[in-house]
N, C-alpha and C positions, 0 to 999 in steps of 0.2 A: 286626505281620503278618509272615508268613514271606516270604523272598525279598528282604528289604530290609536292606542293610548300614547300620545306623544310624550306626555310627562313621564310615564313609566319607562318608555324606551330610552329617553334621554338619561334618566336616573341610572338605569342599568348600564348603559354604555359608558357614562361618565365615571361610574363607580369602579369600572374595570380598566380605566385608562391611566390611573395614577401609578406611581412607583411605590412598591411595598417590598418588605423582606421576602414574602412568598413569591412575588413576581420575579425578583432577581434570582432567587433560588431555582425556580422552575426554568428560567432562561438558561442558567448555567448547566443544569442537569440535561435539558434538551440539547444544548450545544455539545456537551460531553458525549451523549449518546450518538448524536449525528456524526461527529468526527470519528468516533470509534467505528461506527457502521461504515463510513466511507473508507477508512483505512483498511478495514477488513473486506471491503467491497461486498457488503451485505445489504441489499435493498430492504429486507424486512426490518433490520435494525434502524435504518434511516427513516422508514415510515413511522416507526415508533417515536422517533425524535420529533417528527412533524406534528404528531398528535399531542405531544406534551408542550410544544412551544406556545407561550402566551403572547407572542409579539403581535398577533392579529388584533388584539383588543386596543392597544394605544394607537395603532394605525387607523382603525375604523373610527376611534374616538377623535383623531385629528381630522378625519373627513367630515364627521358630523359637526365638529367645532368650526370648520371652515364654512359649512353651509349655514350655520346659525350665527356666524359672526362673533362667537364667544372667544375673544382673544386669550383670556385667562385659561380657559379649558384647552385651547390649542397649545399654549405653552406647557401645560401639565402633560399633555399627550406626547408632544415632541420631546420633552425632557425624559419621559419614561422610555420612549423609543430609543433615544440616544444612549441612555444608561444601559438599557438591555443590549443594544448593539455592541457597545464597548465591552461589556462584561462577557458576552458570547465570544467575541473575537479574541480577547485576552485569554479566556479560559481554554478555548480550543488551541490557541498557539502554545500554551503551557503544556497541554497534553501531547501535542506533536513533538515538542522539544524533548520530552522525556521518553517518547515512544521509540522502540527499535524499528518500527515500520514507518517509513517516510516516503514511500514510493507513490507517485501519482497514479491512483487507481482509476478504473472507468467511472466509478461513482463521483470522484473528484473532477475528472475531466469533463463529465457531463454538465457541470455547473459553470463552465468557463467560456461558453459560447452562446450568450443570449441572442435571441432573434425575435422576429415579429410574432411568431407563434407564442413565445413566452409572454409577451405583452397581452395577447388575446386571452391566454389562459388566466392571467392575473385579472384582466378586465371582467371576464365572464364569472370568475370565482368570486370576485368582490361584489358584483351585482347580486349574485345568489346569496352570499353571506349577509349583505346588508338587508336584503329582502327577508331572509330568515329571522334576523334580529328584530326587524320592524314588525313582522307578522307573528312573532312569538314562536318561531320554529327553530330553536337553537340547535337541535340535533343535527341540522344540516351543516353546521359549522365544522363537524368532524371531516366531512368530505371536502369542504373548502380548504381546511388546513392542509390536507394532503395535496390538493390541486395547486395551491399557491406556493407551497414548499419554501417558506421564508428561511427556516433555520439551516438547511443544507448549504445554500450558497454562502450564508454568513459563516458557517463552519469552514467552508473552503477558503474564505478570506483569511481566517485565522491560520489555516494551513499554509497559505501563500506567504503570510507574514513570518511564520516560524521558520520556514525553509528558504526565505528570501527569493521565492519564485514569483516574480512580479507579473508574469503572464497569468498565472492562476489567480493571484490577488486581484488584478484589474478586471479580469473576466468575471470572476465570482461577485465582485463588488458591483459591477455593472448590472448583473442579473438581480442582485438584492435591491439595488436602487430602483430598477425597473418595476419590480414586484411591489415594493411598498408605496411608491408614487402612484402606480396604477390603482392599487387597492384604496388608497386614501382619496384620490380624486373620484373614483367610481362611487365610493361611499358618499361623497359630497353630492354627486348627481342624484343618487337614490334618495338622500335626505330631502333635497329640494323637490324632487318629483312627488314625494309623499307629504309635502306641505309642512315640514317642520318649521316652526317659527324662527324668523331671522331678524337680526338687528341691522342687516345691511340695507342701504337705500337701493332704489332701482338702478341708479347709476353704478353703485358698487357691485350689484348683482351682475350687471352686464359685463363689468370689468372682470369679475371673477370667472364668468363663463368664457370670456376670451382667454384668460390665463390658463384655464383648464384645457381648452382647445389647443393652445400653443404648446403646452407641456406634452400633450398626447402626440402632436405632430413632431415635436422635437425628439421624443422617444422613438416614434415609429420610423423615422427616416433612417437612422443608423441601423436599427434592428432589421429594417427591410433589406438594407444592403447586406447585412450579415446572413439573412435567410437566403438571399439570392446567391451568395457565395457558397453556402452549404448545398443548395439545390444544384448549382453548377458542378460542384465536386462530385455529388452523387450521380448526376447524369454523365459526367465525364468518366467516372469509374466504370459505368456500364459500357461506354464507348471503348475504353481501353480493353476490357475483357472481350468484347465482341471482335475487336481488331486482332487481338492475340489469337482468338479461336479461329479466325479466317486463315491463319498461316499454317494450320494443321488439319489433319483428316477429321471427318465428322465424329469419329469415335473418341477423339481426344477430349480431355477434360482440363479446364483452366482452374487454377487454385492459387490462393495466397497472393492475390494481386495487391500491390502497394504502389501508390503514386505520391511522390513528394513534389508538390506544386511550388514550394518555396525555394527549391534549388534551381540553379541555372547551369546547364539545361535541366529540364524536368526529368526526374529519375523515375523510371518504371521498372518494377521487379515483380517476379511471380514464378509460378511453377506450372508445368504442363505435363500431363500423363498421356502419352501418345504411343500408338503402335508403330509410328514411323518418324524418325528424326528429321528435322529440317535445319540443316547447317546454316542457312541464310535467314533464319527466322528473326533474329534480333535486328538485323539491318532492315528487313522488310517491314517489321512492326514499327520501327523508328521512323521510317520514311512515311508510312501512312499516318502515323500520329502527328508528325510535324506538319503534314499537309492539312490535317483536320484542325489542329490547335494553333497553327501558325507560330509555333515556338520550337526552339531546339529541344530534342528529346533524346535521352540516353536510355536504352533498353537492356535489361539483363534478365532473361527468362531461362530458368533451369528446365531441362527436358528429361523426363523419366520414361524409359521404355517399358511398355506394358503389352500384354497380348491383345489379340483381336477379338477375344471372346466378349460377349455382352457383359457389362459390369466390371471388366478388367481394370479400367481406369478408376472407377469408384473404389474398388478394392485396394488398388495401389495407393490411392489418396488416404484411405482409412488406415492402411498399414503405416504410412509415413506419419500420419497424425499420432498414432499410438506410439511410434518410436520417439517422436518429439516429446510426447507427454512423459514417457519413461525417462528420457534424457533430462527433462526438467525436474522430475522427481528425484533423480540421482543427484543433480546439482544441489537441490535443496538439502538432501541427506548429507552431502559433502560439506555444505555450508554449516549445517548444524554440528557435524563432527569437528570441523575446524574451530567453531566457536567454543565447543566443550573442551577441546584440547588446549586452546589458548587460555581458557578460564582456569583449568586445572594447573597448567604450567606457570601461570602468573605472567604471561607475555601477551603481546599484541597478536591479532590474527595473522598479520603479515609474517610473523616469525615461524608459522607452521608451514612446513614444506610438504606439498601434496604431489605425488606422482600418479596421475590418473591411469597411465598405461600399465604400470605394475600394481596399481591399487594399493599404494603404500603412503602412509602419512607419518612424518617425523617431527618432533618438537624437542628443543632443549629447554628443560625446566629451570626456573629460578628456585633458590633455596626458600623453603617455607618453614618457619619455626615449629619444631616438634614433630616434623614428618620424616620418618626414617626411610631407608632404602626399601624395606619391606612394604611400607605404606605407598611409596611410588609404584612399586611393582603391582600392588593390588589395584591402584587407580588405572594403570595401563590395562590390566586384565578386564576391568569393568567396561572401559571404553571400547576395547577390542571386541568384547562380547556383543556390544550393541551395533557393530558394523561388520556383519558377516561378509566374507569375501575380501576384506581389507586387512592389511597388516599395519598395526598401530605400534609405533615406537615412541615411548616417552623416555628421553635421555635425562636421567636424574642429575641433580647437582653432585659434585664430588664429595660424598659423605664417607665416613669410616665404614668399613665392611664389618658385618656381624661376626661374633665369635661362635664357633661350632662347639657346642657342649656335648660331652660323651657321658653315657651311663654305663658303668662297668666296662669301659673301653669300647662300647658300641654306640652307633648312631641311634638316637631316639627320634620321635616325630619333630621335635623342635630343632634337633640337629640337622635332619634332612631338609627342613624348611630353610634353615640358614644356608645350607649348601646351594639350594635353588636360588636364593636371593643373590648369593655371590656370583653364580654363573650368569644370572640375568644382568646384574650390574656390570660385570666385566664385558659381556657382549655389547651392552649399550655404550660403554665408555671406550671400548677398544684398547684398554690398558692392561699391562702385565700385573699379575697378582703374585705376591709372596706368601707362601703357605708354610706355617711352622707347626711341627708336632712330631709324633712318633707312633709306631705301632701299626697294626693291621688296618684300623679305621682310618688312620692318616693316609696310608697307601691307597685305600679305596676311594677316599675323597679326592686325592690328587688325580687318580685315574679318571674319575667322573669329569673333573674340570678339563683335563686334556682332551677327553672325547668330545666335549662340547666346544672345542676350539679356543679355550682360554689359554693365553700365554702365561706360563707358570714357572716360578722359581721355588724350589723346595729347600727348606732348611730344617734341621733337626732341633726339637725343643725338649725341655726337661719335663713338661707337664703331660700326664697321661689322661687327664679328664677333660681336656679341651684342645681344640685346634685353632690357632690364631691365623687370621687372614688380613692382609693389608695391601694397599696399592704399592707397586714398586716405586712410584713417585707419590709419597703420601700427601693427603690434602693439606693445604696451607692453613 
């Protein structure tokens, strides 16, 4: 076609199709950003990774190499794509392995079920991208990079490899293969449409056309079945909600409907906010759904009584959602508290005892070099201050009790602090303390310990400037 500088276009695409340190670095950085965005479930971060990814260049290079019959160029492009793919998968797997977050987020799950629409997106995007390169409108590539989304499924492959989640691995790999094959073959078609010079004979050209057609059909058939399954589940979800709603008054509201199609029988659960209970609802709903789907169905629908006022069901659902969010926030707070207690005590998280009813957490700490009883008490106070409404108990290792120093026969600030540490340690250990000393200060300290429930044995000592405290069963 006129107006196209074929030589310049080929030179530009070929120059960006090879492997280089910059290419590998940008692939790894894009992969790292993508997996972090997916683990954090942040679409904005994932989009940033798409924009950085240089994988589009060798894929389009492979497409133009196929169209022109340049075997050497094709090898260079395929090698660059293979190296970039392996680097991205290994780098993302490494990040996941060292990450404390390894949950399958919606951003990861979204890359595990490729369907026919994904093939069409890749097809249209590749045609647009190839056209932009041929006509000198490279700015369009930004939108194409976002549309084809090559890096997120590749990052999901790395996640699946690191966590040995082969469902995620296979689904994400299928999406990635769909995207890069569709982009490469679409670029081939555009190159041939715009008359780029080819070393292929007419017979080879027809054979290539047949190969491209065969690959598209081979991709489209399973992806079409996948799209059909997704459409069936979406349609069936509406049927389930409508069936549940028919078993209750008009003012009832159906919420949180979940259908597990993989179980046998099919499991249906949900919640209904209704002004009137229906004790036979589960049986009625199951019978209707079995008739509709021709499969055994087990139904478990929770009913919540609401008033008959307009909006009562919506308000009840909102209140329940808020309560669930608060419970989730509380669980996150407890998890953070348990992690901090385990870290401080030098034990596994499973060693921390949590009583949610009484809002109390207890951990038996291991000995840490250089940390005294006073240090353990301060650590407990710091953690307790960060968990209002909770009682935190760090049971320290069995260390020697501090000596209570006296100034002119009286307790000074250091002495009073030592008394507080002894009381705290005795309460945490539940052991008897032997107190040795004499005078009025000794009697006052003994009285304080007894008032705080410390089991105490008193013995008279010769020193008037200090009070000794030790465990009745001294530490070994």
